[in-house]
C-alpha positions as CSV (number, residue, x, y, z in Angstrom):
1,M,110.6,134.7,64.3
2,A,114.3,135.8,65.0
3,S,116.8,135.1,62.0
4,L,120.0,134.0,62.5
5,S,122.0,136.7,60.5
6,S,120.3,138.8,63.6
7,V,122.4,137.3,66.1
8,S,126.1,137.9,66.7
9,R,126.8,136.3,69.6
10,W,125.3,133.2,71.5
11,D,125.0,133.7,75.2
12,Q,124.5,130.2,76.0
13,T,125.4,127.0,73.8
14,H,123.1,123.3,74.7
15,D,122.5,120.5,72.5
16,I,119.0,120.4,73.5
17,V,116.8,123.4,74.3
18,I,113.2,122.6,76.0
19,A,110.8,125.3,76.5
20,G,108.3,124.3,79.4
21,A,109.1,122.5,83.0
22,G,105.5,120.3,82.9
23,L,105.2,117.0,82.5
24,A,105.9,117.0,78.7
25,G,109.1,118.9,78.7
26,M,110.5,116.8,81.4
27,C,109.5,113.6,79.3
28,A,111.2,115.2,76.7
29,A,114.2,115.8,78.8
30,I,114.5,112.3,80.4
31,E,114.0,110.6,77.1
32,A,116.9,112.2,75.6
33,Y,119.2,112.0,78.7
34,D,118.7,108.2,78.9
35,L,119.5,108.1,75.0
36,N,122.7,109.8,75.2
37,P,123.7,111.0,78.5
38,E,126.6,113.2,77.2
39,L,123.9,115.9,75.8
40,R,123.6,119.3,77.6
41,I,119.8,119.5,78.3
42,L,118.3,122.8,79.2
43,I,114.6,123.3,80.2
44,I,113.8,127.1,80.3
45,E,110.7,127.8,82.8
46,K,108.4,130.8,82.3
47,A,107.3,130.1,86.2
48,P,109.3,130.8,89.2
49,E,110.5,127.6,91.1
50,A,107.9,127.6,93.5
51,E,105.3,128.0,90.4
52,T,106.6,125.4,88.1
53,G,104.8,122.2,86.9
54,G,102.3,123.7,84.8
55,N,98.8,121.8,84.4
56,S,100.8,118.3,85.1
57,R,101.3,119.3,88.5
58,V,97.5,120.0,89.3
59,A,95.8,117.7,87.3
60,G,93.6,114.8,88.3
61,Q,96.9,112.8,87.9
62,S,95.1,109.7,86.2
63,L,97.0,107.8,83.7
64,L,95.1,105.9,81.0
65,I,96.4,102.0,80.6
66,S,95.0,100.3,78.0
67,K,95.9,96.3,76.7
68,N,94.7,96.5,73.1
69,A,95.8,98.8,70.6
70,E,93.4,98.3,68.2
71,V,90.3,98.6,70.4
72,L,91.7,101.6,71.7
73,A,92.7,103.6,68.4
74,E,89.0,102.5,67.3
75,Y,87.6,103.9,70.8
76,Q,89.8,107.0,70.2
77,R,88.3,107.3,66.3
78,K,84.7,107.4,67.4
79,M,85.5,109.9,70.1
80,S,87.2,112.2,67.5
81,A,84.7,111.6,64.7
82,A,83.8,115.2,64.8
83,N,87.4,116.2,63.3
84,P,89.2,113.1,62.6
85,I,92.8,112.5,63.9
86,P,95.4,111.2,60.8
87,E,95.4,107.8,61.2
88,D,99.2,108.0,60.9
89,M,99.0,109.4,63.9
90,L,96.1,107.7,65.8
91,V,97.5,104.1,65.1
92,P,101.0,104.3,66.4
93,W,99.6,106.5,69.4
94,S,97.4,103.5,70.5
95,E,100.3,101.3,70.3
96,A,102.8,103.7,72.4
97,M,99.9,103.9,74.8
98,V,99.7,99.9,75.3
99,A,103.2,100.1,75.3
100,L,103.8,102.7,77.8
101,E,102.9,101.6,82.0
102,P,106.4,99.7,82.2
103,W,108.0,102.9,81.6
104,I,105.7,104.6,83.8
105,Q,106.5,101.8,86.5
106,A,110.2,102.6,86.4
107,R,109.8,106.4,86.2
108,A,107.9,105.7,90.0
109,E,110.6,103.2,91.3
110,Q,113.3,105.4,90.5
111,A,111.8,108.2,92.1
112,G,110.8,106.0,95.5
113,A,107.2,106.4,94.7
114,Q,104.0,104.1,94.3
115,Y,102.3,103.5,91.1
116,I,98.8,102.2,91.7
117,H,96.1,101.1,89.8
118,G,93.2,103.3,90.5
119,T,92.9,107.0,90.7
120,G,94.2,107.4,94.6
121,F,90.8,109.7,95.8
122,S,88.1,107.8,94.5
123,E,87.1,103.9,94.5
124,R,87.0,103.4,90.6
125,D,89.3,101.0,89.0
126,A,88.8,102.8,85.8
127,V,86.7,105.7,84.5
128,L,85.1,105.1,81.5
129,E,83.7,108.0,79.6
130,F,82.3,106.9,76.8
131,P,81.1,103.1,77.0
132,E,78.9,103.4,73.9
133,F,81.7,104.2,71.8
134,G,83.9,101.1,73.4
135,A,85.3,102.4,76.8
136,R,85.4,99.5,78.9
137,E,86.8,97.6,76.0
138,A,89.8,100.1,75.6
139,V,90.4,101.1,79.1
140,Y,91.9,98.5,81.2
141,C,92.1,100.7,84.2
142,T,93.2,104.3,85.4
143,A,96.5,104.5,86.8
144,T,98.6,106.8,89.1
145,I,101.3,107.4,91.3
146,L,101.0,108.2,94.8
147,P,100.7,110.5,96.5
148,I,97.9,112.7,95.9
149,P,98.0,115.4,94.4
150,S,100.8,116.1,92.3
151,G,101.9,112.6,92.6
152,V,103.0,111.8,88.8
153,Y,104.4,115.4,88.8
154,L,106.5,114.6,91.5
155,A,108.0,111.4,90.7
156,F,109.0,113.0,86.9
157,R,110.5,116.2,88.8
158,E,112.4,113.9,90.8
159,N,113.8,111.9,87.4
160,V,114.8,114.7,85.9
161,R,116.9,116.0,89.4
162,L,118.5,112.4,89.3
163,R,119.9,113.1,85.7
164,P,122.8,115.6,85.8
165,G,122.9,116.5,82.5
166,I,119.4,118.3,82.7
167,Q,119.5,121.6,83.9
168,I,116.4,124.0,84.5
169,A,116.1,127.8,84.3
170,Y,113.5,129.4,86.2
171,E,111.7,132.6,85.3
172,T,113.3,132.1,82.2
173,P,110.5,132.4,79.9
174,L,110.8,132.1,75.6
175,R,110.3,134.9,73.6
176,D,111.0,133.4,70.2
177,L,112.5,131.1,67.5
178,I,115.9,131.7,66.2
179,Q,115.3,130.4,62.5
180,D,116.7,130.5,58.9
181,P,114.0,132.6,57.4
182,D,113.9,130.4,54.3
183,T,113.8,127.1,54.9
184,L,112.6,127.8,58.5
185,E,115.4,125.4,60.4
186,V,115.5,126.3,64.0
187,F,118.8,126.8,65.6
188,G,118.3,128.1,69.2
189,V,115.7,130.7,71.0
190,I,115.4,133.8,72.4
191,A,114.7,133.5,76.3
192,E,114.3,136.2,78.8
193,V,117.4,136.0,81.1
194,N,116.8,138.7,84.6
195,G,114.9,141.0,82.3
196,Q,117.0,140.5,79.2
197,P,116.4,138.8,76.2
198,Q,119.6,136.2,75.5
199,A,120.3,133.7,72.1
200,I,120.6,130.8,73.4
201,R,122.0,127.9,70.8
202,A,120.6,124.7,70.6
203,N,122.5,122.1,68.6
204,R,120.1,119.4,68.2
205,G,117.2,121.6,68.6
206,V,114.2,123.0,70.7
207,V,110.9,120.9,72.3
208,M,108.2,123.6,72.2
209,A,106.0,122.1,75.8
210,V,104.8,125.2,77.1
211,G,100.9,124.6,77.3
212,G,97.8,126.2,76.3
213,F,96.1,129.8,76.1
214,E,93.2,128.9,78.9
215,A,94.6,131.8,80.9
216,N,94.4,134.2,78.3
217,M,91.1,135.4,78.2
218,D,91.5,137.4,75.0
219,M,92.8,134.3,73.5
220,Q,90.0,132.6,74.8
221,R,87.0,134.9,73.1
222,N,89.3,135.1,69.9
223,Y,90.3,131.7,69.3
224,F,87.8,129.5,70.9
225,G,84.7,131.9,71.7
226,L,84.6,131.9,75.5
227,S,83.4,135.2,76.7
228,E,84.2,134.2,80.2
229,A,86.2,131.3,81.3
230,H,89.0,130.8,83.9
231,P,91.6,128.2,84.2
232,L,91.5,125.3,87.1
233,G,95.7,125.1,86.5
234,T,98.8,127.1,86.1
235,P,98.1,130.9,85.4
236,H,101.0,131.1,83.2
237,N,99.8,129.2,80.4
238,T,98.9,132.8,78.6
239,G,99.1,131.3,74.5
240,D,102.9,132.4,74.1
241,G,104.3,129.3,72.4
242,I,100.8,129.8,69.8
243,K,102.1,133.2,69.1
244,I,105.5,131.9,68.6
245,L,104.5,128.9,66.5
246,Q,102.4,130.8,64.3
247,K,105.7,133.4,63.6
248,A,107.5,130.0,63.1
249,G,105.7,129.2,60.0
250,A,103.7,125.9,61.7
251,D,100.1,125.2,60.9
252,L,97.7,125.1,63.7
253,W,95.1,122.6,64.6
254,H,92.4,122.2,67.2
255,L,92.0,125.6,68.4
256,R,88.3,125.5,68.1
257,N,86.9,122.1,67.9
258,Q,83.0,120.7,68.5
259,G,84.0,121.6,72.7
260,Q,86.8,122.2,74.9
261,S,88.1,118.4,75.0
262,G,89.0,118.7,78.9
263,G,85.2,120.1,79.5
264,I,84.0,123.6,80.5
265,W,83.4,123.0,84.2
266,P,81.4,124.9,87.0
267,G,84.0,126.2,89.6
268,F,84.2,129.5,91.3
269,R,86.5,132.4,91.6
270,P,86.8,134.6,94.1
271,P,87.9,137.8,93.8
272,G,91.6,138.3,93.8
273,F,92.4,134.9,92.4
274,E,93.9,134.4,89.0
275,T,92.9,130.7,88.9
276,A,89.4,129.1,89.5
277,F,88.3,126.5,92.5
278,L,86.6,123.6,91.1
279,R,82.6,122.8,92.8
280,T,83.1,119.1,94.2
281,F,81.4,116.3,92.9
282,F,81.1,114.5,95.6
283,W,78.0,114.9,97.8
284,Q,76.8,114.1,100.9
285,S,73.3,116.4,100.3
286,F,71.3,117.5,97.5
287,S,69.3,120.5,98.4
288,W,70.6,122.8,95.7
289,I,70.2,123.7,92.3
290,E,71.8,126.3,89.8
291,V,69.8,129.0,87.8
292,D,71.2,131.0,84.7
293,A,70.6,134.2,83.7
294,L,66.7,134.2,83.9
295,S,67.2,132.7,87.2
296,E,65.6,129.1,85.9
297,R,67.3,125.6,86.1
298,F,68.7,124.7,83.1
299,Y,70.6,121.2,82.7
300,N,70.7,118.3,85.2
301,E,73.0,118.9,88.0
302,T,73.3,116.0,89.8
303,A,74.3,113.8,86.6
304,E,78.1,112.5,86.8
305,L,79.1,115.0,84.3
306,Q,82.6,114.7,85.8
307,L,82.8,111.0,83.9
308,T,82.7,113.2,80.9
309,H,84.4,116.1,81.4
310,Y,81.6,117.7,81.5
311,K,80.1,116.5,78.2
312,E,75.9,115.9,78.0
313,K,74.2,114.2,74.9
314,K,72.2,116.6,73.1
315,H,71.1,115.9,69.5
316,G,72.7,112.7,69.6
317,H,75.9,114.5,70.1
318,W,78.0,114.8,73.1
319,V,78.6,118.8,73.7
320,D,80.1,120.8,76.6
321,T,77.2,121.4,79.3
322,P,76.0,125.2,78.8
323,H,77.7,127.1,81.6
324,H,79.5,129.3,79.4
325,R,76.5,130.4,77.2
326,A,73.9,130.5,80.6
327,G,75.5,133.0,82.8
328,P,75.5,134.7,85.1
329,V,75.1,131.4,86.8
330,H,74.1,131.2,90.6
331,M,74.0,128.1,92.5
332,I,71.4,128.2,95.2
333,F,71.3,126.2,98.4
334,D,70.1,125.8,101.8
335,S,71.4,125.3,105.3
336,V,72.1,121.5,105.3
337,T,74.0,121.6,101.9
338,C,76.1,124.2,103.2
339,Q,76.9,122.6,106.6
340,Y,77.6,118.9,105.2
341,N,79.3,119.7,101.9
342,K,82.6,121.5,101.4
343,L,82.0,123.4,98.0
344,V,85.2,122.6,96.3
345,V,87.3,119.9,95.4
346,E,91.4,120.6,96.3
347,V,93.1,117.8,94.7
348,M,93.1,119.0,90.9
349,T,93.1,122.9,91.3
350,W,95.7,125.6,91.5
351,A,94.6,127.6,94.3
352,P,94.9,124.4,97.1
353,V,97.6,122.5,95.7
354,V,99.8,125.4,94.7
355,T,99.1,128.4,96.6
356,G,97.8,126.4,99.5
357,Y,94.3,128.0,100.0
358,R,92.2,125.7,102.0
359,W,88.5,126.1,101.8
360,S,86.4,125.6,105.1
361,D,84.6,122.1,105.4
362,D,81.4,123.8,106.5
363,N,82.3,127.2,103.7
364,S,81.8,129.4,106.9
365,A,84.9,130.9,106.1
366,E,84.3,131.5,102.9
367,I,80.8,132.8,103.7
368,A,82.3,135.5,106.1
369,K,84.8,136.6,103.1
370,G,81.6,137.6,101.2
371,W,81.9,135.0,98.3
372,I,79.0,133.0,99.2
373,E,75.6,135.5,100.1
374,Q,73.5,134.5,102.7
375,A,69.9,135.3,103.7
376,D,66.9,134.2,105.6
377,T,64.4,133.9,102.6
378,I,65.0,132.9,99.4
379,E,63.9,136.5,98.1
380,E,65.9,138.5,100.4
381,L,68.7,135.8,98.5
382,A,67.7,136.9,95.3
383,A,67.8,140.9,95.6
384,K,71.3,140.4,97.2
385,I,72.7,138.6,94.2
386,G,70.4,140.8,91.8
387,R,67.7,138.6,90.7
388,D,64.0,139.0,90.8
389,P,62.9,137.5,94.0
390,A,59.5,136.6,92.5
391,K,60.9,134.5,89.7
392,L,63.5,132.8,91.9
393,R,60.9,131.8,94.1
394,A,58.9,130.4,91.7
395,T,62.0,128.1,90.4
396,V,62.5,127.2,93.9
397,D,59.3,126.5,94.5
398,R,59.2,124.6,91.1
399,Y,62.1,122.5,92.3
400,N,60.7,121.4,95.4
401,A,57.8,120.4,94.2
402,A,59.9,118.2,91.8
403,C,61.5,116.8,95.2
404,A,57.9,116.2,97.0
405,G,57.0,114.1,93.9
406,K,60.3,112.6,93.7
407,S,60.1,113.0,89.7
408,D,61.9,116.2,88.1
409,A,59.9,116.5,84.8
410,D,62.2,119.2,83.6
411,F,65.8,117.7,83.7
412,E,65.0,114.2,84.9
413,R,67.5,114.3,87.8
414,N,67.8,111.1,89.5
415,P,65.5,110.7,92.1
416,D,68.2,110.0,94.8
417,T,69.1,113.9,94.6
418,L,66.2,115.4,94.9
419,Y,66.2,117.1,98.1
420,P,64.1,119.8,98.6
421,I,65.4,123.7,99.2
422,E,64.0,124.2,102.7
423,Q,65.9,124.9,105.7
424,G,67.5,128.5,105.7
425,P,69.3,130.4,106.1
426,F,69.8,130.3,102.1
427,Y,72.9,130.9,100.0
428,A,74.3,131.8,96.5
429,I,77.3,132.0,94.9
430,K,78.5,132.5,91.3
431,V,79.3,129.6,89.1
432,D,82.5,130.8,87.1
433,P,82.7,128.3,83.6
434,V,86.2,126.9,84.5
435,I,88.5,125.1,81.8
436,V,91.0,122.3,82.4
437,C,93.1,123.4,79.7
438,T,93.8,124.2,75.8
439,G,94.9,121.5,73.8
440,G,95.3,123.9,70.0
441,G,98.5,124.5,69.0
442,A,100.9,123.5,66.1
443,R,99.7,120.6,63.7
444,R,102.8,117.7,64.8
445,N,103.2,114.2,63.8
446,I,103.7,110.9,65.7
447,H,107.3,111.7,66.2
448,S,106.4,115.2,67.9
449,E,107.7,117.3,64.9
450,V,106.2,121.0,63.9
451,L,104.7,121.0,60.7
452,D,104.5,123.7,58.5
453,H,101.5,124.8,55.8
454,D,102.9,122.2,53.6
455,L,102.8,119.5,56.4
456,K,106.3,119.3,56.2
457,P,108.2,119.2,59.6
458,I,110.0,122.4,60.4
459,P,113.7,121.3,61.0
460,R,114.6,121.1,64.4
461,L,111.6,122.1,65.8
462,F,109.3,119.7,67.9
463,E,106.3,120.2,70.2
464,A,105.0,118.0,73.3
465,G,102.2,118.1,75.5
466,E,98.9,120.0,75.7
467,L,100.3,122.7,73.1
468,G,99.2,121.0,69.8
469,S,97.6,118.1,71.5
470,M,96.7,115.4,69.0
471,F,92.4,115.4,70.5
472,S,90.1,116.9,68.6
473,D,86.9,116.7,70.5
474,L,85.9,114.1,73.0
475,Y,88.8,113.2,75.7
476,Q,89.2,109.7,77.8
477,N,90.0,110.3,81.7
478,G,94.0,109.8,82.0
479,S,94.6,110.3,78.0
480,Y,96.5,114.2,78.4
481,L,99.2,112.7,80.8
482,T,99.8,109.8,78.9
483,E,100.2,111.8,75.6
484,A,102.6,114.1,77.6
485,M,104.7,111.4,78.1
486,I,104.6,109.9,74.7
487,S,105.0,113.1,72.5
488,G,107.5,114.3,75.0
489,R,109.7,111.3,74.6
490,A,108.8,111.4,70.8
491,A,110.4,114.6,71.0
492,G,113.6,113.5,72.6
493,K,113.9,110.5,70.6
494,G,113.8,112.8,67.4
495,L,116.8,115.4,68.7
496,V,118.8,112.6,70.2
497,A,118.7,111.3,66.3
498,L,120.2,114.8,64.9
499,E,123.4,115.8,64.0
500,D,124.4,119.1,65.6
501,W,123.9,121.9,63.2
502,V,127.4,123.6,62.0
503,D,127.5,127.7,61.2
504,A,128.1,128.3,58.0
505,G,130.3,130.9,58.8
506,G,132.5,129.8,61.8
507,T,131.8,131.3,65.0
508,H,130.1,134.4,66.0
509,A,131.0,137.5,67.4
510,N,131.3,138.7,71.0
511,E,128.3,140.7,71.0
512,I,124.5,140.5,70.7
513,S,122.4,144.0,70.2
514,A,118.8,143.9,72.4
515,R,117.5,146.0,69.5
516,E,118.0,143.2,66.9
517,V,116.0,140.7,69.5
518,P,112.6,140.6,70.0
519,A,111.9,141.5,73.4
């Protein structure tokens, strides 16, 4: 932390400072402004304006809608049995969820956007991830705001624009919190402005809404245990908030659960890309398999695992699919699958939504780039991807035999998806484990107050969104964006209720020394 005593001058003064311009940060600002339009609210954002929005900009835009708080709480309680959510958080969260829809509708209406029931890009009215735990009773429907992609993010961004008391400072990363070293009370932040540290006073307090650490491979290895994984969302979520909250004296939670709540999905990260593409789950044909480091199949490839965030049931428990343990993994397919299936889904990943890359419909451009290997025989293909030709041939032959018999004894693949890999040329692409987000961070309560190691609120410090998310294990579709709204609103409401802090010694001097401020 930066001690208040080291600050000899405030470079800026605001009533509320919010770090992060994703959905959670925007909801905190909107709630605070609507409760008190006289407040001066500053959102500082690490990314340039063209890359702002965090994961909320490229998420699936699904919103969980429930009509029964008691049933919803029980559903989430069962999903979180491996790492229980505190009851004094779980129950009010479910009540807030049931009351949330009119507020979302109002935000869509104010932005001139269309709110609908449904996912917006599939025919499903509701995504029911874990029916055995009560999903059908708990989930009334899935909702979203059009257009797809980014409709929810765009609507809330427009709501911020319509509130003149909210400012956003882009390319202004948070570097530290300014605190009393004894009480841990937060008085402001150190932010980098035009490459220089500035002390920004926050009269009411600070909201941490900077997302997780999914784009920091070192933290992935040391905090979660993934040796290689890549983000589908923003490349700017590099764990800054967790490190700052550690220094601030916060207790941490949900860094390593039974699994990644958002799942570990199959995707592709071509050379030169910071983020990954999500492999499609809308297939027109099924003449493909995946092989592990031993060139063997290792799971049911065509199960609708997107409906459980790539969790599969093993030993009676829902766990992450084994892509992150099985690598290197390659997808092997023939010309039919190549011609009729664009290999990626483009509505919920960073590269197509934000940077504008358009994957070719028949994958021909990606073949030409060398991202996809092509060969006339399986044996030649194996040599190109560094695999034993005889071993890969045997695996493909065994799979083709299963197709002929319409029975997959190895992994019980749906017979309707048993298409043989037989029409050359043949193709291979490396499958990378990719992740939606990380939910770990500071432990917080239902009011979004950050808790210290004694589980007491750190004064004037709040947290919202995926950073420190309450979800501890299994995840129901639509819960992250709605949690961002609930936790953001709670933070905004909590800050409005606070009184401005007053300097013990009156005004500060006119300068702040760069050497006294952490870089």
